[in-house]
C-alpha positions in Angstrom: 56.4 3.8 52.3 58.2 6.5 54.3 56.6 9.4 52.6 53.2 7.9 53.4 54.0 7.4 57.0 55.2 11.1 57.3 52.0 12.2 55.5 49.8 10.0 57.9 51.6 11.3 61.1 51.1 15.0 59.7 47.4 14.5 59.2 47.1 12.8 62.6 49.2 16.0 64.1 47.0 18.3 62.5 43.6 16.6 63.6 45.1 15.8 67.2 44.8 19.4 68.9 40.9 19.4 67.4 39.8 17.2 70.4 40.5 20.3 72.9 38.3 22.9 70.8 34.4 23.3 70.3 32.5 23.5 67.2 31.1 26.8 67.5 31.8 29.7 64.9 34.5 29.4 62.2 37.6 27.0 62.0 40.5 26.4 60.2 40.6 23.9 57.2 43.7 22.1 56.6 44.6 19.8 53.4 47.5 17.7 52.6 47.9 17.0 49.1 50.0 14.4 47.1 51.8 15.1 43.9 48.7 15.0 41.3 46.4 17.2 43.7 44.9 13.7 45.6 44.1 15.0 49.2 45.8 12.5 51.3 44.5 14.2 54.6 42.1 17.1 55.3 40.2 18.6 58.3 36.9 20.6 57.4 36.5 23.4 59.5 32.7 23.5 59.6 31.9 20.0 60.2 35.1 19.0 62.1 35.3 16.1 60.0 38.9 14.6 59.5 39.7 12.4 56.4 43.0 10.5 55.7 43.3 8.5 52.4 46.9 6.9 52.1 47.8 3.6 50.8 47.2 0.8 53.3 44.7 2.9 55.4 41.7 5.3 54.5 39.5 6.5 57.1 37.1 9.5 58.2 36.3 10.7 61.7 34.5 13.7 63.5 36.6 15.8 66.0 35.8 19.3 67.3 36.6 22.3 65.3 40.2 23.9 65.6 40.7 27.7 65.3 44.5 28.6 64.8 45.5 32.3 65.1 48.6 34.8 64.4 50.6 32.9 67.3 50.2 29.3 65.7 51.9 30.4 62.5 55.8 30.9 62.4 57.8 31.9 59.6 61.5 32.2 60.7 60.4 34.2 64.0 57.6 36.2 62.4 53.8 35.4 63.2 51.1 36.9 61.2 49.7 40.2 62.0 48.4 40.5 65.7 44.8 39.7 66.1 44.4 37.6 62.7 42.8 34.2 62.3 44.2 31.0 60.1 41.1 30.2 57.8 43.0 27.5 55.4 46.0 25.6 55.7 46.8 23.7 52.4 50.2 21.5 52.1 51.0 20.1 48.7 53.7 17.6 48.7 55.2 17.3 45.1 54.8 18.7 41.4 53.2 21.7 40.8 51.4 21.5 44.2 54.6 21.6 46.5 54.5 24.3 49.0 52.4 25.6 51.5 49.5 28.1 51.1 47.7 29.8 54.2 44.7 31.7 54.2 44.2 34.2 57.0 42.0 37.2 58.1 43.5 40.2 59.7 41.8 42.7 62.0 43.9 45.5 59.5 43.4 47.0 56.1 45.7 45.7 53.3 48.2 48.3 53.1 49.0 48.1 57.0 49.5 44.3 57.1 51.6 44.2 54.0 53.8 47.0 55.8 54.0 44.8 58.5 55.1 42.0 56.9 57.4 43.4 54.6 59.3 45.0 57.6 59.6 41.8 59.7 60.1 39.4 57.1 62.9 42.0 55.7 64.6 41.6 58.8 64.4 37.7 58.8 66.4 37.7 55.5 63.5 37.4 53.0 63.8 39.6 49.6 60.8 41.3 48.8 59.0 44.0 46.7 55.5 45.3 46.6 53.2 43.3 44.1 49.7 45.3 44.2 48.3 44.9 47.7 50.8 42.2 48.5 54.7 41.2 48.4 56.5 38.6 46.2 59.9 37.6 46.5 62.0 35.0 48.2 62.7 33.3 51.5 66.3 33.7 53.5 66.7 30.1 51.6 65.7 31.5 48.2 62.5 29.7 48.1 59.6 31.5 46.2 57.5 33.4 48.6 54.2 35.2 47.9 51.8 37.4 49.7 48.4 38.4 48.3 46.0 40.7 50.2 42.5 42.2 49.7 40.6 44.3 51.9 38.1 47.1 52.4 40.2 49.3 54.8 39.2 47.8 58.1 40.2 44.0 57.4 42.2 42.2 55.3 42.1 38.7 53.6 45.3 37.2 52.6 46.7 34.1 51.4 50.7 33.3 51.9 52.3 31.1 49.4 55.6 29.1 50.0 57.4 27.1 47.3 55.9 26.7 44.0 
């Protein structure tokens, strides 16, 4: 029951900032998954639809869209590359889906974004090595970390994975 309340609270906290935003342009989609991949809560970036499905409560409603950017993400004091926008946030609460996956778009090429993260996360105690155009390693708490990047030189699309 405590986990259910925690997840319901997390979904609500994710949804409340939407009330101050409009629906023009792109937005940030968010999902909270339980063990087994079942969505407990989600916010659709395009429609503004919020869905919550936990034991004892199920519902959906619409709110204005939310667009998160580089300053809205903090990983041991390290924000996303300046000017980046957050496209998706997926939170898994158990099993093989445990952890966080954050998708983002940066206004610089993959190599520049990788170097930027490698320097700053290294200073924050992460152990990292280059893996193609991204990075793999562990956080300062020895948890798995992965940065995947693709880009055409002018922009990069990336995914940060923490946990499983």
